[in-house]
C-alpha positions as CSV (number, residue, x, y, z in Angstrom):
1,M,42.0,-93.6,-66.6
2,Q,41.8,-94.1,-70.4
3,F,44.2,-97.2,-70.1
4,V,42.0,-98.7,-67.5
5,E,38.8,-98.3,-69.5
6,E,40.6,-99.9,-72.5
7,F,41.7,-102.8,-70.4
8,D,38.2,-103.3,-69.0
9,S,37.0,-103.3,-72.6
10,L,39.5,-105.9,-73.4
11,Y,38.8,-108.2,-70.8
12,T,35.1,-108.0,-71.2
13,P,35.1,-110.4,-74.1
14,E,37.2,-112.8,-72.2
15,E,34.3,-113.6,-69.8
16,H,32.3,-114.3,-72.8
17,Q,35.3,-116.6,-74.0
18,N,34.9,-118.4,-70.7
19,D,31.2,-118.9,-71.2
20,D,31.7,-120.0,-74.9
21,S,35.1,-122.0,-74.8
22,D,33.8,-124.1,-77.6
23,D,33.6,-121.3,-80.0
24,D,36.5,-120.8,-82.4
25,K,36.0,-117.2,-82.4
26,D,37.2,-116.8,-78.9
27,K,40.6,-117.6,-80.1
28,A,40.7,-114.9,-82.5
29,E,39.5,-112.7,-80.0
30,L,42.1,-113.8,-77.6
31,L,44.7,-113.2,-80.1
32,H,43.1,-109.7,-80.8
33,S,42.9,-109.1,-77.0
34,N,46.5,-110.2,-76.7
35,S,47.7,-107.8,-79.3
36,C,45.5,-105.2,-77.7
37,L,47.1,-105.9,-74.4
38,R,50.6,-105.6,-76.0
39,T,49.4,-102.3,-77.2
40,L,47.9,-101.4,-74.0
41,N,51.2,-102.5,-72.2
42,T,53.0,-100.3,-74.4
43,D,50.7,-97.5,-73.8
44,L,50.8,-98.4,-70.2
45,Q,54.7,-98.2,-70.3
46,K,54.5,-95.0,-72.1
47,A,52.0,-93.7,-69.5
48,V,54.1,-94.8,-66.7
49,E,57.1,-93.0,-68.3
50,M,55.0,-89.9,-68.6
51,A,53.7,-90.6,-65.1
52,E,57.3,-90.8,-63.8
53,D,58.0,-87.5,-65.8
54,S,55.0,-86.0,-64.3
55,N,55.9,-87.4,-61.1
56,M,59.3,-85.9,-61.1
57,L,57.6,-82.7,-62.0
58,L,55.2,-83.4,-59.1
59,R,58.0,-84.1,-56.9
60,T,59.7,-80.9,-57.9
61,E,56.6,-79.0,-57.4
62,N,56.0,-80.8,-54.1
63,N,59.6,-79.7,-52.9
64,E,58.7,-76.4,-54.2
65,L,55.5,-76.3,-52.3
66,K,57.2,-77.7,-49.3
67,N,59.8,-75.0,-49.6
68,Q,56.8,-72.7,-49.9
69,I,55.1,-74.0,-47.1
70,R,58.3,-73.9,-44.9
71,S,58.7,-70.3,-46.0
72,L,54.9,-69.7,-45.3
73,K,55.3,-71.4,-41.9
74,Q,58.3,-69.1,-41.2
75,S,56.2,-66.3,-42.5
76,I,53.2,-67.4,-40.4
77,Q,55.6,-67.6,-37.4
78,K,56.7,-64.1,-38.2
79,V,53.2,-63.0,-38.9
80,Q,51.7,-64.8,-35.8
81,P,52.4,-61.8,-33.5
82,L,50.8,-59.6,-36.1
83,V,47.9,-62.1,-36.3
84,N,47.8,-62.0,-32.4
85,E,47.9,-58.3,-32.5
86,L,45.3,-58.4,-35.3
87,E,43.1,-60.5,-33.1
88,D,43.6,-58.1,-30.3
89,I,42.9,-55.3,-32.6
90,R,39.8,-57.2,-33.6
91,A,38.8,-57.8,-30.1
92,A,39.6,-54.2,-29.2
93,K,37.6,-53.2,-32.3
94,T,34.7,-55.3,-31.3
95,E,34.9,-53.9,-27.6
96,K,35.3,-50.4,-29.1
97,D,32.2,-51.1,-31.5
98,Q,30.3,-52.2,-28.5
99,I,31.4,-49.0,-26.6
100,C,30.5,-47.0,-29.8
101,D,27.2,-48.7,-29.9
102,A,26.7,-48.0,-26.3
103,V,27.9,-44.5,-26.8
104,E,25.6,-44.0,-29.8
105,A,22.7,-45.3,-27.7
106,R,23.7,-43.1,-24.9
107,L,23.9,-40.3,-27.3
108,K,20.4,-40.9,-28.6
109,R,19.2,-41.2,-25.1
110,L,21.0,-38.1,-24.3
111,A,19.5,-36.4,-27.3
112,K,16.1,-37.6,-26.3
113,E,16.9,-36.1,-22.8
114,N,18.2,-32.9,-24.3
115,E,15.0,-32.6,-26.4
116,T,13.0,-33.2,-23.2
117,L,15.1,-30.7,-21.2
118,R,14.8,-28.2,-23.9
119,Q,11.1,-28.5,-23.9
120,Q,11.0,-28.4,-20.0
121,V,13.3,-25.3,-20.3
122,E,10.9,-23.7,-22.7
123,V,8.0,-24.5,-20.4
124,L,10.0,-23.2,-17.6
125,T,11.1,-20.1,-19.4
126,S,7.4,-19.5,-20.3
127,E,6.3,-20.2,-16.7
128,M,9.2,-17.9,-15.5
129,S,8.0,-15.3,-17.8
130,S,4.4,-15.4,-16.4
131,F,5.9,-15.7,-12.9
132,I,7.9,-12.4,-13.8
133,L,4.8,-10.8,-15.1
134,E,2.8,-11.7,-12.1
135,R,5.7,-10.5,-9.8
136,D,5.6,-7.1,-11.5
137,Q,1.9,-7.1,-11.1
138,K,2.3,-8.0,-7.4
139,E,4.8,-5.3,-7.1
140,E,2.6,-2.8,-8.6
141,E,-0.3,-3.8,-6.4
142,F,2.0,-4.0,-3.3
143,T,3.1,-0.5,-4.2
144,K,-0.5,0.6,-4.7
145,L,-1.4,-1.1,-1.4
146,S,1.4,0.6,0.3
147,C,0.2,3.8,-1.0
148,V,-3.1,3.0,0.2
149,L,-1.8,1.8,3.6
150,R,0.2,5.0,4.0
151,A,-2.9,7.0,3.2
152,L,-5.1,4.9,5.4
153,Q,-2.4,5.3,8.2
154,Q,-2.4,9.1,7.6
155,Q,-6.2,9.1,7.7
156,L,-6.2,7.0,10.8
157,E,-3.6,9.4,12.4
158,E,-6.0,12.2,11.3
159,S,-9.0,10.4,12.7
160,R,-7.2,9.9,15.9
161,L,-6.3,13.5,16.1
162,R,-9.9,14.5,15.3
163,L,-11.1,11.8,17.9
164,E,-8.7,13.4,20.4
165,Q,-9.9,16.9,19.6
166,K,-13.5,15.6,20.0
167,D,-12.6,13.9,23.2
168,E,-11.3,17.1,24.3
169,L,-14.3,19.0,23.2
170,I,-16.5,16.3,24.6
171,N,-14.7,16.7,28.1
172,Q,-15.1,20.5,27.8
173,R,-18.8,20.0,26.8
174,D,-19.3,17.7,29.7
175,L,-17.5,20.2,32.0
176,V,-19.7,23.0,30.6
177,I,-22.8,20.8,31.0
178,K,-21.8,20.2,34.5
179,Q,-21.5,23.7,35.0
180,L,-24.7,24.4,33.3
181,K,-26.4,21.9,35.6
182,N,-24.8,23.5,38.6
183,S,-25.9,26.9,37.4
184,V,-29.5,25.5,36.6
185,S,-29.5,24.0,40.1
186,E,-28.3,27.3,41.6
187,Y,-30.9,29.2,39.5
188,I,-33.6,26.7,40.6
189,T,-32.7,27.1,44.3
190,I,-32.7,30.9,43.7
191,N,-36.1,30.7,42.0
192,Q,-37.3,28.4,44.9
193,D,-36.1,30.7,47.5
194,M,-37.8,33.7,45.6
195,K,-41.1,32.0,45.4
196,E,-40.8,31.0,49.1
197,N,-40.0,34.6,49.8
198,L,-42.9,35.8,47.4
199,K,-45.2,33.4,49.2
200,D,-44.0,34.7,52.6
201,L,-44.7,38.2,51.6
202,E,-48.1,37.5,49.8
203,D,-49.0,35.9,53.3
204,Q,-47.6,38.7,55.2
205,L,-49.5,41.0,52.9
206,A,-52.7,39.2,53.1
207,F,-52.4,39.0,56.9
208,A,-51.7,42.7,56.9
209,L,-54.6,43.6,54.8
210,V,-56.9,41.3,56.8
211,S,-55.8,42.9,60.2
212,G,-55.8,46.4,58.8
213,E,-59.2,46.1,57.3
214,G,-58.2,47.5,53.9
215,S,-55.9,50.2,55.1
216,F,-53.6,49.6,52.2
217,M,-56.6,50.4,49.8
218,N,-56.5,54.1,50.8
219,V,-52.6,54.2,49.8
220,D,-52.7,52.4,46.5
221,M,-56.0,52.3,44.7
222,R,-54.7,50.3,41.7
223,L,-55.0,46.6,42.8
224,A,-54.5,43.7,40.7
225,L,-56.2,40.3,40.8
226,A,-54.3,37.7,42.7
227,P,-52.1,35.5,40.5
228,E,-53.2,32.0,39.9
229,N,-51.8,29.1,41.9
230,S,-49.7,27.8,39.0
231,V,-48.0,30.3,36.5
232,S,-45.7,28.8,34.0
233,L,-42.3,30.2,33.2
234,R,-43.5,31.0,29.7
235,E,-46.5,32.9,31.1
236,E,-44.2,34.7,33.5
237,L,-41.8,35.7,30.5
238,G,-44.9,36.6,28.5
239,I,-46.2,38.8,31.3
240,L,-42.7,40.4,31.7
241,S,-42.6,41.0,28.0
242,E,-46.0,42.5,27.9
243,D,-45.1,44.6,30.9
244,Q,-41.9,45.9,29.1
245,M,-43.3,46.3,25.4
246,N,-47.0,47.4,26.1
247,P,-47.3,49.8,29.1
248,E,-50.6,51.2,27.5
249,E,-52.4,47.9,27.5
250,E,-51.2,47.5,31.2
251,Q,-52.7,50.8,32.2
252,N,-55.9,50.0,30.3
253,E,-56.0,46.6,32.0
254,E,-55.3,48.4,35.4
255,E,-58.3,50.9,34.7
256,E,-60.6,48.0,33.9
257,N,-59.9,46.2,37.1
258,A,-60.1,49.4,39.3
259,E,-63.8,48.9,39.4
260,T,-63.6,45.7,41.3
261,L,-60.7,46.6,43.6
262,V,-63.1,47.7,46.5
263,E,-65.1,44.4,46.4
264,H,-62.1,42.1,46.5
265,S,-59.6,44.4,48.6
266,A,-59.5,41.9,51.3
267,L,-58.8,38.8,49.2
268,Y,-56.3,40.3,46.7
269,V,-52.8,41.3,46.7
270,P,-51.7,44.7,45.0
271,K,-50.4,44.2,41.5
272,S,-47.4,46.5,42.1
273,V,-46.1,44.0,44.7
274,T,-46.6,41.0,42.7
275,H,-45.4,42.6,39.6
276,R,-42.1,43.6,41.1
277,Y,-41.6,39.8,42.3
278,K,-42.6,38.6,38.9
279,R,-40.3,40.9,37.2
280,N,-37.5,39.7,39.3
281,I,-38.3,36.1,38.8
282,G,-38.7,36.6,35.0
283,T,-35.4,38.4,34.8
284,G,-33.7,35.6,36.5
285,A,-35.3,33.0,34.7
286,C,-34.5,34.7,31.5
287,A,-30.8,35.2,32.3
288,A,-30.6,31.5,33.2
289,V,-32.3,30.3,30.2
290,A,-30.2,32.9,27.9
291,L,-27.0,31.8,29.5
292,C,-27.8,28.1,28.9
293,F,-29.0,28.4,25.3
294,G,-26.2,30.9,24.7
295,V,-23.5,28.2,25.8
296,L,-25.3,25.6,24.2
297,G,-25.4,27.6,20.8
298,V,-21.6,28.2,21.0
299,F,-20.8,24.5,21.5
300,G,-23.5,23.6,18.9
301,V,-21.4,25.8,16.4
302,F,-18.1,24.0,17.0
303,T,-19.2,20.3,17.7
304,P,-22.3,18.4,16.2
305,I,-23.8,17.9,19.7
306,V,-27.3,16.6,20.4
307,L,-29.5,19.4,22.0
308,T,-32.4,17.1,22.9
309,D,-30.9,15.5,26.0
310,I,-29.8,18.8,27.3
311,L,-33.3,20.3,26.7
312,D,-34.8,17.3,28.3
313,T,-32.5,17.6,31.3
314,I,-33.3,21.3,31.6
315,R,-37.2,20.7,31.2
316,H,-37.0,17.9,34.0
317,L,-35.1,20.4,36.3
318,V,-37.5,23.2,35.6
319,Q,-40.8,21.3,35.4
320,P,-41.4,21.3,39.2
321,Y,-41.3,24.9,39.3
322,A,-42.6,26.4,35.9
323,R,-44.2,25.1,32.6
324,L,-42.4,25.1,29.5
325,Y,-44.4,25.5,26.1
326,H,-42.8,24.8,22.8
327,S,-44.7,26.2,19.8
328,G,-42.2,25.5,17.1
329,L,-40.9,22.3,15.5
330,P,-39.0,19.7,17.6
331,P,-35.2,20.0,17.7
332,V,-33.4,17.9,15.1
């Protein structure tokens, strides 16, 4: 490159020489350029020799490089399977990297799912604990309810037994009431028969007194007034009790009524006759009432029966024949 630049510098004045051919200076320049060219030629020859030397060196280096290239090609041919293996390894590595990325992503996802599942397990554990506590409470309640149920069943059985006993007592009471009603009916029938017999006797006595014109007055001077048409059972019982407890009052009453016996001899029946029948009626009525109230009292002790209905029944049965007076408080 240095020689070319020098040659260009030498030929640059030649162009000026062509332009100024008439100038003498050009000749000198040409001579000088000639010498320069000679020098340049010498230099170029030296350069060519040097270039040939360098070319020889380059050829040697080129041959060495070719040998290296051949050896490299041989090495490359030998290394090509390794390169292929390396490419396969790289592809496998890439695939493994992708798989690893997928596995890492899956691991992250599984870690998140594991965290979610752990939280769910904690929630379920707390719920299970609450459920277990609630189950224990339910079991305790069930045990208590079972005890209560057994107690209620026992109470039910006891109530059933009491009801059976009460039913049996009610049946016995109904039977006794039926028997009492029959007894009351019998007593009422007996009382009615006794009243009818008393009425017949009174009629017979009155007829005998009227027909005998007071002949009975000579036999018994103590005559009583005729009884009233309606005498209650209480009055009869009262008369009976007065006759039994106060004989002196009876005697005084008979003495007070002795003055009027003569005037009413044809109209009145002797008191001894009526007194005997009244005593019999009162005794029968007292026995019936005592029997009824005795049985009712016995059943009233064992069972809480209501006496009002029975008393009403007795009152309705006895009412056509006698009057009952109650001076105390009404029965509860």
